[in-house]
Biopython code that builds the backbone (N, CA, C, O; Angstrom):
import numpy as np
from Bio.PDB.StructureBuilder import StructureBuilder

atoms = [
    (1, "MET", "N", (17.995, -10.061, -4.456)),
    (1, "MET", "CA", (18.437, -9.696, -5.779)),
    (1, "MET", "C", (17.237, -9.153, -6.565)),
    (1, "MET", "O", (16.186, -9.793, -6.607)),
    (2, "PRO", "N", (17.388, -7.978, -7.187)),
    (2, "PRO", "CA", (16.260, -7.404, -7.916)),
    (2, "PRO", "C", (15.951, -8.204, -9.180)),
    (2, "PRO", "O", (16.801, -8.907, -9.726)),
    (3, "ALA", "N", (14.717, -8.072, -9.618)),
    (3, "ALA", "CA", (14.291, -8.764, -10.840)),
    (3, "ALA", "C", (14.983, -8.142, -12.051)),
    (3, "ALA", "O", (15.291, -6.950, -12.037)),
    (4, "PRO", "N", (15.230, -8.921, -13.082)),
    (4, "PRO", "CA", (15.861, -8.362, -14.272)),
    (4, "PRO", "C", (14.933, -7.354, -14.941)),
    (4, "PRO", "O", (13.710, -7.482, -14.883)),
    (5, "ARG", "N", (15.527, -6.361, -15.569)),
    (5, "ARG", "CA", (14.725, -5.333, -16.233)),
    (5, "ARG", "C", (14.126, -5.883, -17.517)),
    (5, "ARG", "O", (14.793, -6.559, -18.300)),
    (6, "LYS", "N", (12.853, -5.576, -17.713)),
    (6, "LYS", "CA", (12.152, -6.060, -18.888)),
    (6, "LYS", "C", (12.554, -5.263, -20.127)),
    (6, "LYS", "O", (12.640, -5.810, -21.226)),
    (7, "TYR", "N", (12.797, -3.980, -19.941)),
    (7, "TYR", "CA", (13.128, -3.105, -21.054)),
    (7, "TYR", "C", (14.576, -2.625, -20.927)),
    (7, "TYR", "O", (15.009, -2.268, -19.832)),
    (8, "PRO", "N", (15.323, -2.612, -22.025)),
    (8, "PRO", "CA", (16.697, -2.098, -21.960)),
    (8, "PRO", "C", (16.704, -0.599, -21.670)),
    (8, "PRO", "O", (15.741, 0.105, -21.976)),
    (9, "ASN", "N", (17.790, -0.121, -21.083)),
    (9, "ASN", "CA", (17.897, 1.302, -20.735)),
    (9, "ASN", "C", (17.786, 2.205, -21.959)),
    (9, "ASN", "O", (17.217, 3.293, -21.874)),
    (10, "GLU", "N", (18.320, 1.767, -23.094)),
    (10, "GLU", "CA", (18.258, 2.586, -24.313)),
    (10, "GLU", "C", (16.814, 2.818, -24.737)),
    (10, "GLU", "O", (16.439, 3.928, -25.116)),
    (11, "LEU", "N", (16.005, 1.761, -24.671)),
    (11, "LEU", "CA", (14.593, 1.881, -25.035)),
    (11, "LEU", "C", (13.871, 2.785, -24.043)),
    (11, "LEU", "O", (13.028, 3.596, -24.428)),
    (12, "ARG", "N", (14.202, 2.642, -22.790)),
    (12, "ARG", "CA", (13.590, 3.476, -21.749)),
    (12, "ARG", "C", (13.884, 4.954, -21.997)),
    (12, "ARG", "O", (12.974, 5.783, -21.984)),
    (13, "GLU", "N", (15.158, 5.279, -22.224)),
    (13, "GLU", "CA", (15.545, 6.675, -22.464)),
    (13, "GLU", "C", (14.901, 7.225, -23.725)),
    (13, "GLU", "O", (14.458, 8.373, -23.751)),
    (14, "ARG", "N", (14.846, 6.403, -24.775)),
    (14, "ARG", "CA", (14.242, 6.844, -26.036)),
    (14, "ARG", "C", (12.758, 7.125, -25.843)),
    (14, "ARG", "O", (12.255, 8.139, -26.327)),
    (15, "ALA", "N", (12.055, 6.245, -25.147)),
    (15, "ALA", "CA", (10.620, 6.423, -24.931)),
    (15, "ALA", "C", (10.346, 7.678, -24.110)),
    (15, "ALA", "O", (9.413, 8.423, -24.412)),
    (16, "ILE", "N", (11.142, 7.918, -23.085)),
    (16, "ILE", "CA", (10.961, 9.122, -22.259)),
    (16, "ILE", "C", (11.191, 10.370, -23.101)),
    (16, "ILE", "O", (10.455, 11.350, -22.997)),
    (17, "ARG", "N", (12.227, 10.318, -23.939)),
    (17, "ARG", "CA", (12.527, 11.464, -24.815)),
    (17, "ARG", "C", (11.381, 11.694, -25.799)),
    (17, "ARG", "O", (11.017, 12.842, -26.056)),
    (18, "LEU", "N", (10.805, 10.620, -26.357)),
    (18, "LEU", "CA", (9.695, 10.755, -27.296)),
    (18, "LEU", "C", (8.460, 11.362, -26.639)),
    (18, "LEU", "O", (7.753, 12.160, -27.253)),
    (19, "VAL", "N", (8.204, 10.981, -25.390)),
    (19, "VAL", "CA", (7.062, 11.561, -24.667)),
    (19, "VAL", "C", (7.297, 13.057, -24.452)),
    (19, "VAL", "O", (6.386, 13.862, -24.644)),
    (20, "ALA", "N", (8.501, 13.425, -24.058)),
    (20, "ALA", "CA", (8.811, 14.844, -23.846)),
    (20, "ALA", "C", (8.676, 15.627, -25.149)),
    (20, "ALA", "O", (8.136, 16.734, -25.159)),
    (21, "GLU", "N", (9.166, 15.053, -26.245)),
    (21, "GLU", "CA", (9.066, 15.739, -27.542)),
    (21, "GLU", "C", (7.610, 15.873, -27.980)),
    (21, "GLU", "O", (7.225, 16.914, -28.513)),
    (22, "ALA", "N", (6.804, 14.853, -27.768)),
    (22, "ALA", "CA", (5.388, 14.910, -28.138)),
    (22, "ALA", "C", (4.670, 16.001, -27.355)),
    (22, "ALA", "O", (3.822, 16.708, -27.900)),
    (23, "ARG", "N", (5.008, 16.136, -26.091)),
    (23, "ARG", "CA", (4.359, 17.168, -25.270)),
    (23, "ARG", "C", (4.837, 18.566, -25.635)),
    (23, "ARG", "O", (4.086, 19.533, -25.507)),
    (24, "GLU", "N", (6.101, 18.679, -26.096)),
    (24, "GLU", "CA", (6.603, 19.982, -26.548)),
    (24, "GLU", "C", (5.931, 20.402, -27.850)),
    (24, "GLU", "O", (5.589, 21.572, -28.022)),
    (25, "GLN", "N", (5.739, 19.449, -28.775)),
    (25, "GLN", "CA", (5.123, 19.754, -30.068)),
    (25, "GLN", "C", (3.650, 20.101, -29.922)),
    (25, "GLN", "O", (3.131, 20.941, -30.658)),
    (26, "ASP", "N", (2.981, 19.464, -28.984)),
    (26, "ASP", "CA", (1.564, 19.717, -28.757)),
    (26, "ASP", "C", (1.374, 20.051, -27.277)),
    (26, "ASP", "O", (1.150, 19.149, -26.470)),
    (27, "PRO", "N", (1.459, 21.342, -26.904)),
    (27, "PRO", "CA", (1.377, 21.728, -25.489)),
    (27, "PRO", "C", (0.075, 21.310, -24.809)),
    (27, "PRO", "O", (0.045, 21.186, -23.584)),
    (28, "GLY", "N", (-0.983, 21.095, -25.553)),
    (28, "GLY", "CA", (-2.249, 20.687, -24.967)),
    (28, "GLY", "C", (-2.325, 19.195, -24.681)),
    (28, "GLY", "O", (-3.298, 18.719, -24.096)),
    (29, "LEU", "N", (-1.305, 18.462, -25.088)),
    (29, "LEU", "CA", (-1.290, 17.015, -24.911)),
    (29, "LEU", "C", (-0.958, 16.668, -23.457)),
    (29, "LEU", "O", (0.064, 17.101, -22.924)),
    (30, "SER", "N", (-1.823, 15.893, -22.834)),
    (30, "SER", "CA", (-1.574, 15.505, -21.444)),
    (30, "SER", "C", (-0.503, 14.428, -21.390)),
    (30, "SER", "O", (-0.179, 13.798, -22.397)),
    (31, "LEU", "N", (0.034, 14.231, -20.209)),
    (31, "LEU", "CA", (1.033, 13.180, -20.021)),
    (31, "LEU", "C", (0.433, 11.823, -20.369)),
    (31, "LEU", "O", (1.077, 11.008, -21.031)),
    (32, "ASN", "N", (-0.793, 11.578, -19.928)),
    (32, "ASN", "CA", (-1.440, 10.290, -20.192)),
    (32, "ASN", "C", (-1.611, 10.032, -21.684)),
    (32, "ASN", "O", (-1.343, 8.927, -22.157)),
    (33, "ALA", "N", (-2.053, 11.040, -22.427)),
    (33, "ALA", "CA", (-2.253, 10.869, -23.867)),
    (33, "ALA", "C", (-0.920, 10.640, -24.574)),
    (33, "ALA", "O", (-0.825, 9.800, -25.468)),
    (34, "ALA", "N", (0.100, 11.383, -24.177)),
    (34, "ALA", "CA", (1.423, 11.223, -24.788)),
    (34, "ALA", "C", (1.994, 9.841, -24.488)),
    (34, "ALA", "O", (2.605, 9.213, -25.353)),
    (35, "VAL", "N", (1.794, 9.380, -23.278)),
    (35, "VAL", "CA", (2.313, 8.072, -22.868)),
    (35, "VAL", "C", (1.625, 6.953, -23.654)),
    (35, "VAL", "O", (2.281, 6.009, -24.094)),
    (36, "VAL", "N", (0.322, 7.056, -23.829)),
    (36, "VAL", "CA", (-0.411, 6.038, -24.584)),
    (36, "VAL", "C", (0.065, 6.026, -26.029)),
    (36, "VAL", "O", (0.308, 4.963, -26.600)),
    (37, "ARG", "N", (0.199, 7.213, -26.621)),
    (37, "ARG", "CA", (0.607, 7.313, -28.022)),
    (37, "ARG", "C", (2.010, 6.731, -28.228)),
    (37, "ARG", "O", (2.218, 5.911, -29.122)),
    (38, "VAL", "N", (2.954, 7.147, -27.415)),
    (38, "VAL", "CA", (4.332, 6.684, -27.564)),
    (38, "VAL", "C", (4.459, 5.224, -27.149)),
    (38, "VAL", "O", (5.178, 4.458, -27.791)),
    (39, "GLY", "N", (3.776, 4.837, -26.095)),
    (39, "GLY", "CA", (3.852, 3.460, -25.615)),
    (39, "GLY", "C", (3.426, 2.451, -26.667)),
    (39, "GLY", "O", (4.036, 1.390, -26.795)),
    (40, "GLN", "N", (2.379, 2.776, -27.426)),
    (40, "GLN", "CA", (1.924, 1.873, -28.483)),
    (40, "GLN", "C", (2.964, 1.756, -29.592)),
    (40, "GLN", "O", (3.158, 0.679, -30.156)),
    (41, "ARG", "N", (3.630, 2.865, -29.902)),
    (41, "ARG", "CA", (4.626, 2.850, -30.987)),
    (41, "ARG", "C", (5.867, 2.042, -30.635)),
    (41, "ARG", "O", (6.390, 1.304, -31.470)),
    (42, "VAL", "N", (6.337, 2.179, -29.402)),
    (42, "VAL", "CA", (7.604, 1.527, -29.024)),
    (42, "VAL", "C", (7.399, 0.210, -28.289)),
    (42, "VAL", "O", (8.370, -0.486, -27.990)),
    (43, "GLY", "N", (6.158, -0.142, -27.994)),
    (43, "GLY", "CA", (5.882, -1.431, -27.372)),
    (43, "GLY", "C", (6.122, -1.474, -25.877)),
    (43, "GLY", "O", (6.588, -2.478, -25.339)),
    (44, "ILE", "N", (5.802, -0.381, -25.214)),
    (44, "ILE", "CA", (5.946, -0.309, -23.754)),
    (44, "ILE", "C", (4.571, -0.094, -23.154)),
    (44, "ILE", "O", (3.775, 0.689, -23.670)),
    (45, "VAL", "N", (4.296, -0.788, -22.068)),
    (45, "VAL", "CA", (3.022, -0.640, -21.362)),
    (45, "VAL", "C", (2.898, 0.812, -20.893)),
    (45, "VAL", "O", (3.824, 1.338, -20.275)),
    (46, "PRO", "N", (1.766, 1.465, -21.178)),
    (46, "PRO", "CA", (1.617, 2.887, -20.825)),
    (46, "PRO", "C", (1.846, 3.197, -19.340)),
    (46, "PRO", "O", (2.436, 4.226, -19.010)),
    (47, "ASP", "N", (1.387, 2.322, -18.450)),
    (47, "ASP", "CA", (1.581, 2.585, -17.017)),
    (47, "ASP", "C", (3.064, 2.602, -16.652)),
    (47, "ASP", "O", (3.497, 3.405, -15.826)),
    (48, "THR", "N", (3.829, 1.725, -17.263)),
    (48, "THR", "CA", (5.269, 1.683, -17.012)),
    (48, "THR", "C", (5.916, 2.968, -17.502)),
    (48, "THR", "O", (6.702, 3.586, -16.784)),
    (49, "LEU", "N", (5.590, 3.363, -18.706)),
    (49, "LEU", "CA", (6.160, 4.578, -19.292)),
    (49, "LEU", "C", (5.750, 5.815, -18.494)),
    (49, "LEU", "O", (6.552, 6.730, -18.304)),
    (50, "ARG", "N", (4.505, 5.839, -18.031)),
    (50, "ARG", "CA", (4.024, 6.968, -17.225)),
    (50, "ARG", "C", (4.834, 7.084, -15.938)),
    (50, "ARG", "O", (5.201, 8.186, -15.531)),
    (51, "GLY", "N", (5.112, 5.959, -15.304)),
    (51, "GLY", "CA", (5.926, 5.975, -14.086)),
    (51, "GLY", "C", (7.333, 6.484, -14.342)),
    (51, "GLY", "O", (7.872, 7.254, -13.547)),
    (52, "TRP", "N", (7.929, 6.058, -15.445)),
    (52, "TRP", "CA", (9.270, 6.543, -15.793)),
    (52, "TRP", "C", (9.265, 8.060, -15.998)),
    (52, "TRP", "O", (10.144, 8.768, -15.508)),
    (53, "CYS", "N", (8.257, 8.545, -16.733)),
    (53, "CYS", "CA", (8.180, 9.982, -17.021)),
    (53, "CYS", "C", (7.967, 10.789, -15.739)),
    (53, "CYS", "O", (8.558, 11.855, -15.569)),
    (54, "ARG", "N", (7.143, 10.294, -14.860)),
    (54, "ARG", "CA", (6.924, 10.989, -13.587)),
    (54, "ARG", "C", (8.200, 11.014, -12.755)),
    (54, "ARG", "O", (8.509, 12.022, -12.120)),
    (55, "GLN", "N", (8.947, 9.903, -12.757)),
    (55, "GLN", "CA", (10.188, 9.859, -11.989)),
    (55, "GLN", "C", (11.207, 10.835, -12.557)),
    (55, "GLN", "O", (11.951, 11.459, -11.801)),
    (56, "VAL", "N", (11.252, 10.974, -13.867)),
    (56, "VAL", "CA", (12.159, 11.948, -14.494)),
    (56, "VAL", "C", (11.778, 13.357, -14.051)),
    (56, "VAL", "O", (12.654, 14.180, -13.784)),
    (57, "GLU", "N", (10.486, 13.639, -13.971)),
    (57, "GLU", "CA", (10.033, 14.954, -13.515)),
    (57, "GLU", "C", (10.393, 15.179, -12.047)),
    (57, "GLU", "O", (10.769, 16.288, -11.666)),
    (58, "VAL", "N", (10.281, 14.152, -11.231)),
    (58, "VAL", "CA", (10.658, 14.261, -9.812)),
    (58, "VAL", "C", (12.155, 14.533, -9.707)),
    (58, "VAL", "O", (12.580, 15.402, -8.946)),
    (59, "ASP", "N", (12.954, 13.788, -10.472)),
    (59, "ASP", "CA", (14.404, 13.971, -10.430)),
    (59, "ASP", "C", (14.813, 15.362, -10.912)),
    (59, "ASP", "O", (15.813, 15.912, -10.450)),
    (60, "ALA", "N", (14.041, 15.929, -11.841)),
    (60, "ALA", "CA", (14.341, 17.265, -12.368)),
    (60, "ALA", "C", (13.811, 18.372, -11.457)),
    (60, "ALA", "O", (14.104, 19.547, -11.680)),
    (61, "GLY", "N", (13.032, 18.007, -10.433)),
    (61, "GLY", "CA", (12.481, 19.004, -9.509)),
    (61, "GLY", "C", (11.196, 19.629, -9.997)),
    (61, "GLY", "O", (10.744, 20.619, -9.421)),
    (62, "LYS", "N", (10.587, 19.085, -11.046)),
    (62, "LYS", "CA", (9.341, 19.631, -11.581)),
    (62, "LYS", "C", (8.116, 19.081, -10.872)),
    (62, "LYS", "O", (7.019, 19.619, -11.016)),
    (63, "ARG", "N", (8.297, 18.010, -10.106)),
    (63, "ARG", "CA", (7.187, 17.340, -9.431)),
    (63, "ARG", "C", (7.675, 16.943, -8.035)),
    (63, "ARG", "O", (8.824, 16.530, -7.880)),
    (64, "PRO", "N", (6.817, 17.063, -7.021)),
    (64, "PRO", "CA", (7.255, 16.641, -5.686)),
    (64, "PRO", "C", (7.366, 15.126, -5.594)),
    (64, "PRO", "O", (6.639, 14.391, -6.262)),
    (65, "GLY", "N", (8.282, 14.678, -4.759)),
    (65, "GLY", "CA", (8.445, 13.244, -4.561)),
    (65, "GLY", "C", (9.880, 12.915, -4.189)),
    (65, "GLY", "O", (10.716, 13.807, -4.044)),
    (66, "THR", "N", (10.155, 11.640, -4.037)),
    (66, "THR", "CA", (11.480, 11.169, -3.663)),
    (66, "THR", "C", (12.306, 10.945, -4.927)),
    (66, "THR", "O", (11.911, 10.181, -5.808)),
    (67, "THR", "N", (13.441, 11.608, -5.007)),
    (67, "THR", "CA", (14.301, 11.459, -6.172)),
    (67, "THR", "C", (14.949, 10.080, -6.178)),
    (67, "THR", "O", (14.971, 9.382, -5.164)),
    (68, "THR", "N", (15.467, 9.710, -7.319)),
    (68, "THR", "CA", (16.108, 8.403, -7.466)),
    (68, "THR", "C", (17.308, 8.284, -6.540)),
    (68, "THR", "O", (17.510, 7.244, -5.913)),
    (69, "SER", "N", (18.107, 9.343, -6.452)),
    (69, "SER", "CA", (19.285, 9.289, -5.586)),
    (69, "SER", "C", (18.891, 9.216, -4.113)),
    (69, "SER", "O", (19.534, 8.517, -3.330)),
    (70, "ASP", "N", (17.838, 9.937, -3.735)),
    (70, "ASP", "CA", (17.365, 9.861, -2.353)),
    (70, "ASP", "C", (16.830, 8.470, -2.032)),
    (70, "ASP", "O", (17.065, 7.947, -0.942)),
    (71, "ALA", "N", (16.116, 7.875, -2.973)),
    (71, "ALA", "CA", (15.571, 6.534, -2.754)),
    (71, "ALA", "C", (16.699, 5.514, -2.588)),
    (71, "ALA", "O", (16.603, 4.606, -1.763)),
    (72, "ALA", "N", (17.757, 5.667, -3.369)),
    (72, "ALA", "CA", (18.900, 4.753, -3.245)),
    (72, "ALA", "C", (19.571, 4.928, -1.885)),
    (72, "ALA", "O", (19.959, 3.946, -1.252)),
    (73, "ARG", "N", (19.707, 6.166, -1.438)),
    (73, "ARG", "CA", (20.317, 6.439, -0.129)),
    (73, "ARG", "C", (19.446, 5.874, 0.989)),
    (73, "ARG", "O", (19.970, 5.312, 1.951)),
    (74, "ILE", "N", (18.141, 6.014, 0.878)),
    (74, "ILE", "CA", (17.220, 5.477, 1.884)),
    (74, "ILE", "C", (17.347, 3.953, 1.959)),
    (74, "ILE", "O", (17.400, 3.383, 3.048)),
    (75, "ARG", "N", (17.397, 3.289, 0.776)),
    (75, "ARG", "CA", (17.574, 1.832, 0.765)),
    (75, "ARG", "C", (18.880, 1.435, 1.439)),
    (75, "ARG", "O", (18.925, 0.467, 2.198)),
    (76, "GLN", "N", (19.939, 2.185, 1.158)),
    (76, "GLN", "CA", (21.243, 1.883, 1.762)),
    (76, "GLN", "C", (21.178, 2.040, 3.284)),
    (76, "GLN", "O", (21.678, 1.186, 4.016)),
    (77, "LEU", "N", (20.572, 3.112, 3.755)),
    (77, "LEU", "CA", (20.473, 3.344, 5.192)),
    (77, "LEU", "C", (19.580, 2.307, 5.873)),
    (77, "LEU", "O", (19.872, 1.880, 6.990)),
    (78, "GLU", "N", (18.499, 1.899, 5.213)),
    (78, "GLU", "CA", (17.643, 0.865, 5.791)),
    (78, "GLU", "C", (18.386, -0.463, 5.900)),
    (78, "GLU", "O", (18.241, -1.181, 6.889)),
    (79, "HIS", "N", (19.176, -0.783, 4.891)),
    (79, "HIS", "CA", (19.979, -2.010, 4.936)),
    (79, "HIS", "C", (20.987, -1.941, 6.077)),
    (79, "HIS", "O", (21.158, -2.900, 6.829)),
    (80, "GLU", "N", (21.646, -0.802, 6.195)),
    (80, "GLU", "CA", (22.625, -0.613, 7.276)),
    (80, "GLU", "C", (21.943, -0.713, 8.638)),
    (80, "GLU", "O", (22.496, -1.300, 9.568)),
    (81, "ASN", "N", (20.758, -0.148, 8.757)),
    (81, "ASN", "CA", (20.006, -0.190, 10.007)),
    (81, "ASN", "C", (19.658, -1.631, 10.383)),
    (81, "ASN", "O", (19.787, -2.020, 11.543)),
    (82, "ARG", "N", (19.211, -2.430, 9.388)),
    (82, "ARG", "CA", (18.912, -3.843, 9.660)),
    (82, "ARG", "C", (20.147, -4.592, 10.149)),
    (82, "ARG", "O", (20.064, -5.393, 11.080)),
    (83, "GLU", "N", (21.286, -4.332, 9.523)),
    (83, "GLU", "CA", (22.531, -4.998, 9.919)),
    (83, "GLU", "C", (22.941, -4.599, 11.340)),
    (83, "GLU", "O", (23.389, -5.440, 12.119)),
    (84, "LEU", "N", (22.787, -3.329, 11.669)),
    (84, "LEU", "CA", (23.145, -2.867, 13.014)),
    (84, "LEU", "C", (22.214, -3.459, 14.068)),
    (84, "LEU", "O", (22.664, -3.824, 15.154)),
    (85, "LYS", "N", (20.923, -3.559, 13.760)),
    (85, "LYS", "CA", (19.988, -4.174, 14.703)),
    (85, "LYS", "C", (20.332, -5.643, 14.914)),
    (85, "LYS", "O", (20.283, -6.146, 16.036)),
    (86, "ARG", "N", (20.680, -6.323, 13.828)),
    (86, "ARG", "CA", (21.060, -7.734, 13.925)),
    (86, "ARG", "C", (22.318, -7.895, 14.781)),
    (86, "ARG", "O", (22.386, -8.782, 15.633)),
    (87, "ALA", "N", (23.307, -7.037, 14.552)),
    (87, "ALA", "CA", (24.538, -7.102, 15.337)),
    (87, "ALA", "C", (24.252, -6.806, 16.809)),
    (87, "ALA", "O", (24.838, -7.430, 17.693)),
    (88, "ASN", "N", (23.364, -5.866, 17.069)),
    (88, "ASN", "CA", (23.004, -5.513, 18.437)),
    (88, "ASN", "C", (22.338, -6.693, 19.145)),
    (88, "ASN", "O", (22.618, -6.958, 20.314)),
    (89, "GLU", "N", (21.450, -7.406, 18.431)),
    (89, "GLU", "CA", (20.808, -8.577, 19.024)),
    (89, "GLU", "C", (21.826, -9.657, 19.358)),
    (89, "GLU", "O", (21.738, -10.300, 20.403)),
    (90, "ILE", "N", (22.786, -9.851, 18.472)),
    (90, "ILE", "CA", (23.831, -10.852, 18.712)),
    (90, "ILE", "C", (24.656, -10.472, 19.937)),
    (90, "ILE", "O", (24.945, -11.317, 20.784)),
    (91, "LEU", "N", (25.032, -9.202, 20.028)),
    (91, "LEU", "CA", (25.822, -8.747, 21.179)),
    (91, "LEU", "C", (25.030, -8.856, 22.476)),
    (91, "LEU", "O", (25.587, -9.215, 23.513)),
    (92, "LEU", "N", (23.757, -8.556, 22.427)),
    (92, "LEU", "CA", (22.904, -8.661, 23.609)),
    (92, "LEU", "C", (22.806, -10.115, 24.064)),
    (92, "LEU", "O", (22.905, -10.401, 25.257)),
    (93, "ALA", "N", (22.614, -11.028, 23.123)),
    (93, "ALA", "CA", (22.537, -12.443, 23.468)),
    (93, "ALA", "C", (23.871, -12.943, 24.014)),
    (93, "ALA", "O", (23.898, -13.739, 24.952)),
    (94, "ALA", "N", (24.972, -12.482, 23.434)),
    (94, "ALA", "CA", (26.297, -12.909, 23.898)),
    (94, "ALA", "C", (26.567, -12.394, 25.304)),
    (94, "ALA", "O", (27.095, -13.121, 26.146)),
    (95, "SER", "N", (26.206, -11.142, 25.558)),
    (95, "SER", "CA", (26.456, -10.596, 26.897)),
    (95, "SER", "C", (25.618, -11.328, 27.942)),
    (95, "SER", "O", (26.085, -11.567, 29.056)),
    (96, "SER", "N", (24.400, -11.678, 27.594)),
    (96, "SER", "CA", (23.546, -12.437, 28.518)),
    (96, "SER", "C", (24.138, -13.826, 28.776)),
    (96, "SER", "O", (24.148, -14.308, 29.909)),
    (97, "PHE", "N", (24.624, -14.452, 27.718)),
    (97, "PHE", "CA", (25.220, -15.777, 27.856)),
    (97, "PHE", "C", (26.436, -15.735, 28.769)),
    (97, "PHE", "O", (26.579, -16.567, 29.665)),
    (98, "PHE", "N", (27.312, -14.761, 28.537)),
    (98, "PHE", "CA", (28.526, -14.680, 29.341)),
    (98, "PHE", "C", (28.240, -14.245, 30.775)),
    (98, "PHE", "O", (28.970, -14.628, 31.689)),
    (99, "ALA", "N", (27.193, -13.454, 30.986)),
    (99, "ALA", "CA", (26.820, -13.063, 32.333)),
    (99, "ALA", "C", (26.357, -14.291, 33.124)),
    (99, "ALA", "O", (26.663, -14.413, 34.310)),
    (100, "ARG", "N", (25.623, -15.199, 32.479)),
    (100, "ARG", "CA", (25.185, -16.429, 33.133)),
    (100, "ARG", "C", (26.364, -17.341, 33.436)),
    (100, "ARG", "O", (26.375, -18.027, 34.457)),
    (101, "GLU", "N", (27.346, -17.351, 32.559)),
    (101, "GLU", "CA", (28.527, -18.178, 32.765)),
    (101, "GLU", "C", (29.310, -17.703, 33.992)),
    (101, "GLU", "O", (29.863, -18.505, 34.744)),
    (102, "LEU", "N", (29.343, -16.382, 34.175)),
    (102, "LEU", "CA", (30.101, -15.821, 35.294)),
    (102, "LEU", "C", (29.374, -16.001, 36.621)),
    (102, "LEU", "O", (30.002, -16.279, 37.643)),
    (103, "ASP", "N", (28.058, -15.845, 36.610)),
    (103, "ASP", "CA", (27.289, -15.937, 37.856)),
    (103, "ASP", "C", (26.029, -16.756, 37.608)),
    (103, "ASP", "O", (25.019, -16.190, 37.192)),
    (104, "PRO", "N", (26.045, -18.048, 37.843)),
    (104, "PRO", "CA", (24.874, -18.899, 37.548)),
    (104, "PRO", "C", (23.679, -18.604, 38.438)),
    (104, "PRO", "O", (22.591, -19.114, 38.170)),
    (105, "ARG", "N", (23.833, -17.795, 39.495)),
    (105, "ARG", "CA", (22.691, -17.477, 40.372)),
    (105, "ARG", "C", (21.780, -16.424, 39.746)),
    (105, "ARG", "O", (20.642, -16.258, 40.187)),
    (106, "LEU", "N", (22.259, -15.708, 38.726)),
    (106, "LEU", "CA", (21.432, -14.673, 38.116)),
    (106, "LEU", "C", (20.250, -15.317, 37.379)),
    (106, "LEU", "O", (20.393, -16.388, 36.790)),
    (107, "PRO", "N", (19.093, -14.665, 37.415)),
    (107, "PRO", "CA", (17.861, -15.260, 36.840)),
    (107, "PRO", "C", (17.795, -15.200, 35.320)),
    (107, "PRO", "O", (16.772, -15.606, 34.769)),
    (108, "TRP", "N", (18.775, -14.741, 34.627)),
    (108, "TRP", "CA", (18.701, -14.588, 33.177)),
    (108, "TRP", "C", (18.682, -15.912, 32.553)),
    (108, "TRP", "O", (18.622, -16.015, 31.328)),
]
sb = StructureBuilder()
sb.init_structure("model")
sb.init_model(0)
sb.init_chain("A")
sb.init_seg("    ")
for serial, (resi, resn, name, xyz) in enumerate(atoms, 1):
    if name == "N":
        sb.init_residue(resn, " ", resi, " ")
    sb.init_atom(name, np.array(xyz, "f"), 0.0, 1.0, " ", f" {name:<3s}", serial, name[0])
structure = sb.get_structure()
C-alpha cells in the first residue's frame, strides 16, 4: 500500500501552475529559482515541487523520460509478471509432486 500523500492534489496543481506562470513572466528565471520562490510561498519543499514540475514536462513531451501513464503501465506489467512467475512455480512444484506419486522410482 502506498504512503499517504503529504500534499493535497489541489495544492500540488496550484504550485505547478504558479511555477509555470513565474517562468512565463520572467523568461530568464530558471526552474530551480522559480521552484524555490514558489515553494517558500506555498509551503512545499523545493525538491518535491521541482520533481512535480519535471514530471509535468515529461508528460507534456517537453523533457525526455518515462511518462506517468507509462510508469503506471510498467508497474501493472511487473505485478502481473510476478504473479505469473509465482503461479509457474506452484505448477512446477505440483507437477513434480504428482510425478513422484505416479512413479516413486524417479529421482525427483
